[in-house]
All heavy atoms as an XYZ file, in Angstrom:
648
protein
N    -154.515    -36.389     83.071
C    -155.115    -35.430     82.163
C    -154.010    -34.643     81.485
O    -152.997    -34.361     82.071
C    -156.028    -34.523     82.968
C    -156.586    -33.385     82.169
S    -158.265    -33.079     82.619
C    -159.047    -33.185     81.077
N    -154.247    -34.255     80.252
C    -153.264    -33.507     79.475
C    -153.902    -32.257     78.882
O    -155.092    -32.209     78.625
C    -152.721    -34.368     78.349
C    -152.004    -35.593     78.854
C    -150.592    -35.565     78.351
N    -149.821    -36.603     78.973
C    -148.722    -36.362     79.685
N    -148.316    -35.146     79.880
N    -148.033    -37.337     80.207
N    -153.078    -31.241     78.656
C    -153.533    -30.023     77.988
C    -153.765    -30.332     76.524
O    -153.318    -31.380     76.033
C    -152.475    -28.907     78.083
O    -151.355    -29.285     77.291
C    -152.076    -28.620     79.514
N    -154.411    -29.432     75.780
C    -154.578    -29.657     74.345
C    -153.240    -29.801     73.615
O    -153.172    -30.407     72.572
C    -155.317    -28.408     73.870
C    -156.065    -27.944     75.068
C    -155.148    -28.264     76.238
N    -152.169    -29.260     74.194
C    -150.854    -29.354     73.572
C    -150.100    -30.614     74.005
O    -148.980    -30.830     73.605
C    -150.018    -28.124     73.915
C    -150.670    -26.822     73.518
C    -151.111    -26.777     72.078
O    -150.360    -27.189     71.188
O    -152.242    -26.327     71.851
N    -150.713    -31.437     74.890
C    -150.097    -32.681     75.308
C    -149.361    -32.631     76.633
O    -148.838    -33.628     77.084
N    -149.300    -31.465     77.269
C    -148.597    -31.345     78.546
C    -149.482    -31.725     79.719
O    -150.698    -31.825     79.596
N    -148.889    -31.956     80.887
C    -149.673    -32.339     82.061
C    -150.507    -31.183     82.601
O    -150.130    -30.027     82.477
C    -148.611    -32.759     83.072
C    -147.368    -32.081     82.637
C    -147.469    -31.916     81.151
N    -151.659    -31.516     83.186
C    -152.555    -30.531     83.783
C    -152.781    -30.907     85.240
O    -152.676    -32.065     85.610
C    -153.908    -30.504     83.037
C    -154.924    -29.625     83.743
C    -153.716    -30.013     81.628
N    -153.127    -29.927     86.051
C    -153.474    -30.142     87.455
C    -152.315    -30.676     88.283
O    -152.523    -31.434     89.204
C    -154.671    -31.090     87.598
C    -155.951    -30.458     87.127
O    -155.984    -29.233     86.967
O    -156.923    -31.191     86.939
N    -151.116    -30.278     87.960
C    -149.981    -30.662     88.782
C    -149.493    -29.439     89.529
O    -149.395    -28.354     88.964
C    -148.849    -31.210     87.924
C    -149.186    -32.533     87.297
C    -148.018    -33.105     86.543
O    -147.031    -32.429     86.299
N    -148.125    -34.356     86.163
N    -149.171    -29.625     90.803
C    -148.642    -28.523     91.587
C    -147.194    -28.292     91.206
O    -146.491    -29.201     90.788
C    -148.737    -28.842     93.078
C    -150.152    -28.822     93.587
C    -150.212    -28.934     95.088
O    -149.161    -28.862     95.749
O    -151.311    -29.106     95.598
N    -146.708    -27.047     91.357
C    -145.296    -26.778     91.117
C    -144.428    -27.642     92.041
O    -144.898    -28.145     93.060
C    -145.148    -25.296     91.471
C    -146.523    -24.738     91.383
C    -147.449    -25.874     91.715
N    -143.169    -27.777     91.697
C    -142.260    -28.618     92.468
C    -142.209    -28.236     93.936
O    -142.041    -29.080     94.798
C    -140.866    -28.559     91.857
N    -142.380    -26.961     94.260
C    -142.314    -26.547     95.660
C    -143.612    -26.835     96.409
O    -143.715    -26.568     97.602
C    -141.938    -25.072     95.778
C    -142.994    -24.140     95.217
O    -144.100    -24.565     94.873
N    -142.670    -22.871     95.108
N    -144.640    -27.370     95.708
C    -145.867    -27.791     96.371
C    -146.881    -26.696     96.630
O    -147.890    -26.934     97.269
N    -146.666    -25.479     96.146
C    -147.637    -24.418     96.420
C    -148.182    -23.822     95.128
O    -147.526    -23.828     94.104
C    -147.007    -23.311     97.266
O    -146.318    -22.400     96.458
N    -149.394    -23.323     95.208
C    -150.010    -22.619     94.093
C    -150.309    -21.195     94.554
O    -151.378    -20.654     94.309
C    -151.307    -23.321     93.664
C    -151.148    -24.656     92.976
C    -152.504    -25.302     92.727
C    -150.428    -24.503     91.659
N    -149.377    -20.577     95.244
C    -149.583    -19.297     95.910
C    -150.267    -18.266     95.022
O    -151.366    -17.824     95.317
C    -148.256    -18.762     96.429
N    -149.645    -17.852     93.955
C    -150.189    -16.788     93.131
C    -150.795    -17.278     91.828
O    -151.542    -16.552     91.207
C    -149.109    -15.757     92.824
C    -148.614    -15.051     94.068
O    -149.402    -14.859     95.006
O    -147.433    -14.700     94.087
N    -150.448    -18.452     91.403
C    -150.939    -18.963     90.137
C    -150.129    -18.416     88.981
O    -149.160    -17.690     89.159
N    -150.550    -18.779     87.777
C    -149.841    -18.327     86.584
C    -150.739    -18.429     85.367
O    -151.735    -19.142     85.376
C    -148.577    -19.166     86.366
O    -148.915    -20.510     86.109
N    -150.351    -17.694     84.330
C    -151.000    -17.793     83.027
C    -149.900    -18.074     82.022
O    -148.924    -17.325     81.932
C    -151.762    -16.506     82.660
C    -152.854    -16.243     83.692
C    -152.339    -16.606     81.248
C    -153.573    -14.926     83.510
N    -150.035    -19.173     81.296
C    -149.029    -19.588     80.330
C    -149.632    -19.502     78.932
O    -150.709    -20.038     78.684
C    -148.552    -21.022     80.614
C    -147.934    -21.075     82.017
C    -147.578    -21.503     79.544
C    -147.656    -22.458     82.509
N    -148.940    -18.816     78.034
C    -149.383    -18.678     76.654
C    -148.784    -19.826     75.852
O    -147.566    -19.922     75.699
C    -148.934    -17.327     76.061
C    -149.387    -17.200     74.617
C    -149.465    -16.175     76.903
N    -149.634    -20.716     75.366
C    -149.172    -21.844     74.548
C    -149.055    -21.388     73.098
O    -150.013    -20.838     72.546
C    -150.149    -23.010     74.633
S    -150.276    -23.724     76.271
N    -147.915    -21.590     72.462
C    -147.777    -21.193     71.063
C    -148.857    -21.850     70.206
O    -149.057    -23.063     70.291
C    -146.393    -21.705     70.667
C    -145.674    -21.935     71.962
C    -146.728    -22.260     72.975
N    -149.555    -21.067     69.428
C    -150.611    -21.551     68.532
C    -151.700    -22.324     69.271
O    -152.368    -23.177     68.690
C    -150.023    -22.428     67.416
C    -148.984    -21.709     66.587
O    -149.051    -20.459     66.504
O    -148.093    -22.369     66.034
N    -151.888    -22.038     70.541
C    -152.876    -22.758     71.331
C    -153.494    -21.883     72.408
O    -153.501    -20.661     72.301
N    -154.001    -22.518     73.456
C    -154.755    -21.801     74.479
C    -153.876    -21.079     75.490
O    -152.645    -21.166     75.458
C    -155.519    -22.930     75.172
C    -154.583    -24.094     75.080
C    -153.945    -23.958     73.716
N    -154.545    -20.373     76.391
C    -153.911    -19.834     77.590
C    -154.147    -20.849     78.695
O    -155.296    -21.246     78.925
C    -154.547    -18.503     77.997
C    -154.424    -17.344     77.032
C    -155.223    -16.156     77.555
C    -152.971    -16.952     76.843
N    -153.105    -21.279     79.367
C    -153.260    -22.157     80.520
C    -153.286    -21.296     81.769
O    -152.341    -20.558     82.033
C    -152.111    -23.160     80.614
C    -152.017    -24.195     79.503
C    -150.862    -25.148     79.777
C    -153.307    -24.952     79.334
N    -154.370    -21.368     82.495
C    -154.544    -20.576     83.716
C    -154.447    -21.521     84.897
O    -155.246    -22.453     85.024
C    -155.912    -19.849     83.703
C    -156.096    -19.029     84.966
C    -156.036    -18.965     82.473
N    -153.453    -21.288     85.743
C    -153.220    -22.136     86.917
C    -153.357    -21.298     88.170
O    -152.816    -20.200     88.246
C    -151.813    -22.735     86.882
C    -151.626    -23.716     85.778
C    -150.263    -24.397     85.893
N    -150.191    -25.485     84.935
C    -149.297    -25.586     83.978
N    -148.368    -24.680     83.847
N    -149.327    -26.599     83.141
N    -154.092    -21.816     89.140
C    -154.220    -21.117     90.409
C    -155.656    -20.753     90.710
O    -156.584    -21.154     90.026
N    -155.812    -19.952     91.736
C    -157.141    -19.590     92.238
C    -157.643    -18.304     91.590
O    -157.798    -17.279     92.248
C    -157.096    -19.456     93.753
N    -157.873    -18.336     90.288
C    -158.414    -17.196     89.559
C    -159.907    -17.387     89.349
O    -160.374    -18.500     89.170
C    -157.768    -17.072     88.164
C    -156.318    -16.719     88.190
C    -155.360    -17.696     88.010
C    -155.913    -15.413     88.379
C    -154.016    -17.389     88.021
C    -154.565    -15.088     88.386
C    -153.620    -16.074     88.203
N    -160.659    -16.299     89.348
C    -162.069    -16.369     88.991
C    -162.195    -15.946     87.535
O    -161.631    -14.932     87.123
C    -162.897    -15.444     89.880
C    -164.375    -15.594     89.637
C    -165.211    -14.828     90.652
O    -164.731    -13.796     91.167
O    -166.332    -15.267     90.909
N    -162.916    -16.722     86.751
C    -163.141    -16.417     85.344
C    -164.555    -15.860     85.236
O    -165.511    -16.484     85.703
C    -162.960    -17.667     84.468
C    -161.521    -18.195     84.626
C    -163.277    -17.367     83.008
C    -161.285    -19.538     83.994
N    -164.680    -14.684     84.612
C    -165.972    -14.002     84.511
C    -166.390    -13.825     83.062
O    -165.548    -13.633     82.184
C    -165.895    -12.624     85.176
C    -165.462    -12.589     86.636
C    -165.302    -11.149     87.104
C    -166.455    -13.328     87.503
N    -167.697    -13.849     82.817
C    -168.245    -13.539     81.490
C    -168.153    -12.026     81.286
O    -167.905    -11.284     82.238
C    -169.716    -13.973     81.386
O    -170.474    -13.167     82.292
C    -169.897    -15.454     81.674
N    -168.392    -11.537     80.057
C    -168.384    -10.090     79.838
C    -169.390     -9.342     80.727
O    -169.181     -8.182     81.067
C    -168.748     -9.945     78.352
C    -168.265    -11.216     77.746
C    -168.517    -12.271     78.794
N    -170.454    -10.019     81.141
C    -171.446     -9.366     82.005
C    -171.105     -9.493     83.493
O    -171.850     -9.021     84.340
C    -172.839     -9.948     81.736
O    -172.852    -11.322     82.055
N    -169.965    -10.142     83.795
C    -169.521    -10.239     85.172
C    -169.952    -11.487     85.922
O    -169.672    -11.634     87.104
N    -170.639    -12.391     85.242
C    -171.069    -13.643     85.876
C    -169.898    -14.618     85.956
O    -169.138    -14.757     84.996
C    -172.200    -14.289     85.066
C    -173.460    -13.464     85.014
C    -174.120    -13.323     86.377
O    -174.177    -14.319     87.111
O    -174.551    -12.200     86.697
N    -169.739    -15.326     87.073
C    -168.658    -16.312     87.153
C    -168.900    -17.496     86.221
O    -170.027    -17.937     86.039
C    -168.669    -16.763     88.608
C    -169.886    -16.188     89.229
C    -170.495    -15.207     88.291
N    -167.823    -17.979     85.611
C    -167.874    -19.152     84.741
C    -167.545    -20.368     85.599
O    -166.548    -20.346     86.326
C    -166.865    -19.016     83.588
C    -166.834    -20.269     82.727
C    -167.187    -17.791     82.737
N    -168.363    -21.428     85.537
C    -168.069    -22.626     86.334
C    -166.685    -23.174     86.022
O    -166.264    -23.213     84.868
C    -169.147    -23.628     85.907
C    -170.226    -22.804     85.310
C    -169.567    -21.584     84.738
N    -166.008    -23.560     87.062
C    -164.637    -24.065     86.920
C    -164.459    -25.228     87.881
O    -164.663    -25.096     89.075
C    -163.682    -22.926     87.253
C    -162.240    -23.268     87.121
C    -161.396    -22.035     87.347
N    -160.012    -22.415     87.430
C    -159.035    -21.600     87.697
N    -159.295    -20.333     87.916
N    -157.798    -22.016     87.753
N    -164.079    -26.393     87.357
C    -163.944    -27.603     88.158
C    -162.498    -27.926     88.530
O    -162.266    -28.721     89.416
C    -164.527    -28.805     87.391
C    -165.961    -28.617     86.975
C    -166.891    -28.527     88.174
O    -166.739    -29.256     89.132
N    -167.839    -27.611     88.127
N    -161.549    -27.299     87.844
C    -160.144    -27.657     88.036
C    -159.321    -26.443     88.438
O    -159.683    -25.311     88.164
C    -159.573    -28.225     86.744
C    -160.195    -29.543     86.368
C    -159.524    -30.104     85.121
N    -159.847    -31.489     84.937
C    -160.907    -31.927     84.301
N    -161.754    -31.065     83.776
N    -161.132    -33.209     84.176
N    -158.173    -26.721     89.028
C    -157.234    -25.676     89.411
C    -156.499    -25.137     88.187
O    -156.038    -24.014     88.196
C    -156.246    -26.262     90.431
C    -155.450    -25.288     91.221
C    -156.257    -24.406     92.163
O    -157.443    -24.599     92.386
N    -155.607    -23.420     92.704
N    -156.393    -25.958     87.132
C    -155.752    -25.542     85.883
C    -156.754    -25.698     84.752
O    -157.361    -26.755     84.601
C    -154.509    -26.409     85.579
O    -153.578    -26.262     86.645
C    -153.850    -25.991     84.269
N    -156.939    -24.627     83.966
C    -157.858    -24.682     82.828
C    -157.167    -24.111     81.595
O    -156.245    -23.310     81.696
C    -159.181    -23.915     83.093
C    -159.979    -24.568     84.189
C    -158.933    -22.455     83.406
N    -157.626    -24.537     80.416
C    -157.128    -24.028     79.144
C    -158.212    -23.142     78.542
O    -159.332    -23.597     78.312
C    -156.792    -25.184     78.209
N    -157.874    -21.870     78.307
C    -158.823    -20.921     77.732
C    -158.572    -20.760     76.239
O    -157.429    -20.580     75.801
C    -158.709    -19.558     78.421
C    -159.033    -19.534     79.907
C    -158.845    -18.114     80.458
C    -160.442    -20.027     80.166
N    -159.645    -20.802     75.462
C    -159.582    -20.700     74.008
C    -159.051    -19.335     73.564
O    -159.460    -18.308     74.089
C    -160.986    -20.917     73.436
S    -161.086    -20.705     71.647
N    -158.153    -19.350     72.569
C    -157.695    -18.109     71.938
C    -158.076    -18.057     70.466
O    -158.055    -16.993     69.870
C    -156.173    -17.973     72.033
C    -155.694    -17.619     73.400
C    -154.295    -17.038     73.368
N    -153.309    -17.967     72.843
C    -152.125    -17.590     72.371
N    -151.787    -16.323     72.346
N    -151.278    -18.486     71.927
N    -158.451    -19.205     69.886
C    -158.730    -19.221     68.450
C    -160.154    -18.780     68.129
O    -160.457    -18.410     67.003
C    -158.466    -20.608     67.865
S    -159.713    -21.859     68.271
N    -161.042    -18.855     69.110
C    -162.431    -18.456     68.903
C    -163.325    -19.541     68.331
O    -164.509    -19.321     68.121
N    -162.784    -20.716     68.066
C    -163.569    -21.771     67.411
C    -164.018    -22.884     68.354
O    -164.697    -23.807     67.928
C    -162.765    -22.364     66.258
N    -163.673    -22.819     69.618
C    -164.031    -23.871     70.566
C    -165.543    -23.970     70.732
O    -166.242    -22.963     70.787
C    -163.395    -23.591     71.931
O    -163.848    -24.521     72.895
N    -166.030    -25.190     70.852
C    -167.463    -25.422     71.091
C    -167.797    -25.282     72.572
O    -168.975    -25.273     72.930
C    -167.858    -26.809     70.592
N    -166.785    -25.161     73.427
C    -167.034    -25.063     74.867
C    -166.421    -23.782     75.453
O    -165.935    -23.760     76.574
C    -166.510    -26.314     75.613
C    -165.016    -26.519     75.358
C    -167.311    -27.546     75.225
C    -164.376    -27.585     76.245
N    -166.462    -22.689     74.671
C    -165.908    -21.416     75.132
C    -166.467    -21.047     76.496
O    -167.626    -21.297     76.747
C    -166.250    -20.299     74.141
C    -165.456    -20.340     72.874
C    -165.797    -19.112     72.043
C    -165.882    -19.366     70.604
N    -167.044    -19.805     69.989
N    -165.661    -20.478     77.366
C    -164.331    -19.923     77.123
C    -163.222    -20.958     77.164
O    -162.056    -20.625     76.994
C    -164.159    -18.929     78.271
C    -164.865    -19.570     79.412
C    -166.072    -20.236     78.762
N    -163.568    -22.223     77.370
C    -162.538    -23.247     77.488
C    -162.131    -23.790     76.125
O    -162.902    -23.783     75.167
C    -163.023    -24.384     78.394
C    -163.356    -23.886     79.777
C    -164.647    -23.926     80.267
C    -162.373    -23.318     80.571
C    -164.948    -23.440     81.528
C    -162.661    -22.829     81.831
C    -163.949    -22.892     82.307
O    -164.244    -22.404     83.548
N    -160.907    -24.264     76.048
C    -160.354    -24.829     74.818
C    -160.824    -26.274     74.648
O    -160.851    -27.034     75.613
C    -158.826    -24.789     74.904
S    -157.995    -25.582     73.524
N    -161.186    -26.638     73.420
C    -161.541    -28.030     73.129
C    -160.589    -28.654     72.096
O    -160.828    -29.739     71.601
C    -162.994    -28.144     72.664
C    -163.253    -27.499     71.317
O    -162.304    -26.935     70.699
O    -164.416    -27.518     70.861
N    -159.504    -27.956     71.771
C    -158.517    -28.481     70.833
C    -158.776    -28.132     69.379
O    -157.990    -28.504     68.507
N    -159.853    -27.408     69.097
C    -160.200    -27.061     67.712
C    -159.100    -26.256     67.029
O    -158.955    -26.307     65.809
C    -161.535    -26.291     67.664
O    -162.548    -27.127     68.225
C    -161.928    -25.910     66.253
N    -158.293    -25.533     67.801
C    -157.221    -24.727     67.199
C    -156.301    -25.577     66.324
O    -155.769    -25.089     65.329
C    -156.408    -23.995     68.284
C    -155.751    -24.895     69.267
N    -156.406    -25.392     70.380
C    -154.504    -25.414     69.297
C    -155.576    -26.162     71.055
N    -154.425    -26.200     70.429
N    -156.135    -26.843     66.675
C    -155.294    -27.729     65.859
C    -155.952    -28.022     64.510
O    -155.286    -28.047     63.481
C    -155.040    -29.037     66.594
C    -154.149    -28.894     67.793
C    -153.965    -30.240     68.461
C    -153.177    -30.130     69.727
N    -153.039    -31.430     70.399
N    -157.276    -28.237     64.538
C    -157.999    -28.561     63.301
C    -158.028    -27.388     62.327
O    -157.977    -27.590     61.115
C    -159.435    -28.982     63.625
C    -159.591    -30.266     64.434
C    -161.052    -30.465     64.819
C    -159.070    -31.454     63.644
N    -158.140    -26.169     62.869
C    -158.236    -24.996     61.992
C    -156.873    -24.366     61.720
O    -156.782    -23.334     61.060
C    -159.209    -23.943     62.562
C    -158.690    -23.354     63.865
C    -160.604    -24.532     62.723
C    -159.463    -22.133     64.344
N    -155.816    -25.010     62.251
C    -154.443    -24.530     62.056
C    -154.260    -23.092     62.558
O    -153.629    -22.265     61.913
C    -154.013    -24.679     60.606
C    -154.000    -26.114     60.136
C    -153.537    -26.222     58.709
C    -153.380    -27.583     58.158
N    -153.974    -28.715     58.599
N    -154.841    -22.813     63.735
C    -154.709    -21.499     64.371
C    -153.239    -21.175     64.603
O    -152.467    -22.010     65.054
C    -155.464    -21.503     65.701
C    -155.294    -20.253     66.512
C    -155.894    -19.068     66.119
C    -154.547    -20.259     67.675
C    -155.751    -17.914     66.872
C    -154.396    -19.114     68.444
C    -155.001    -17.938     68.038
N    -152.853    -19.955     64.270
C    -151.481    -19.494     64.468
C    -151.497    -18.181     65.229
O    -152.340    -17.325     64.984
C    -150.756    -19.300     63.130
C    -150.614    -20.589     62.335
C    -149.622    -21.528     63.023
N    -149.577    -22.819     62.371
C    -150.062    -23.942     62.881
N    -150.674    -23.941     64.042
N    -149.959    -25.070     62.245
N    -150.528    -18.022     66.120
C    -150.448    -16.804     66.902
C    -149.483    -15.795     66.315
O    -149.365    -14.698     66.821
C    -150.047    -17.115     68.356
O    -148.822    -17.845     68.348
C    -151.113    -17.905     69.057
N    -148.795    -16.170     65.273
C    -147.894    -15.231     64.623
C    -148.518    -14.740     63.322
O    -149.303    -15.455     62.692
C    -146.543    -15.894     64.321
C    -146.659    -17.068     63.390
C    -145.367    -17.844     63.258
O    -144.587    -17.870     64.204
O    -145.169    -18.426     62.185
N    -148.228    -13.511     62.933
C    -148.794    -12.995     61.678
C    -148.330    -13.834     60.487
O    -147.208    -14.368     60.500
C    -148.224    -11.579     61.574
C    -147.798    -11.224     62.964
C    -147.442    -12.526     63.635
N    -149.162    -13.966     59.449
C    -148.770    -14.717     58.251
C    -147.464    -14.161     57.674
O    -147.237    -12.960     57.688
C    -149.919    -14.505     57.267
C    -151.068    -14.096     58.135
C    -150.487    -13.410     59.332
N    -146.615    -15.053     57.198
C    -145.359    -14.621     56.599
C    -144.191    -14.578     57.564
O    -143.052    -14.543     57.167
N    -144.475    -14.522     58.870
C    -143.391    -14.534     59.848
C    -143.110    -15.971     60.237
O    -144.004    -16.781     60.333
C    -143.768    -13.736     61.101
C    -143.767    -12.250     60.889
C    -143.938    -11.500     62.196
O    -143.627    -12.063     63.258
O    -144.379    -10.365     62.142
N    -141.858    -16.267     60.493
C    -141.529    -17.607     60.935
C    -141.070    -17.571     62.377
O    -140.567    -16.580     62.868
C    -140.472    -18.214     60.019
O    -139.212    -18.161     60.596
N    -141.260    -18.700     63.053
C    -140.838    -18.790     64.465
C    -139.327    -18.743     64.600
O    -138.808    -18.535     65.667
C    -141.388    -20.078     65.087
C    -142.877    -20.051     65.223
C    -143.373    -21.321     65.855
C    -144.880    -21.273     65.965
N    -145.461    -22.440     66.547
N    -138.617    -18.960     63.490
C    -137.153    -18.968     63.525
C    -136.569    -17.572     63.445
O    -135.391    -17.394     63.690
C    -136.596    -19.806     62.382
C    -137.033    -21.257     62.473
O    -137.199    -21.741     63.604
O    -137.232    -21.881     61.420
N    -137.353    -16.577     63.064
C    -136.773    -15.238     62.879
C    -136.824    -14.407     64.121
O    -137.358    -14.666     65.106
C    -137.466    -14.499     61.754
O    -138.860    -14.422     61.959
């Protein structure tokens, strides 16, 4: 399995533990949440989660919110303000 950005999903760290987990911000893409986190709706209800690593939508256009479905690529979602370049 691969993330929407093409990276591997559901792999344990090299040391073999998922002690605290992590949240990784993908440039122009989702948040990758790894570890034993509970995801809740605004009303506090748990969101079903089948995997240890999930991609959460940041663009707002996913058809399977709160999870990412890759739509950010189609709509050219950017995390930097217009006019700024990643090189600056």
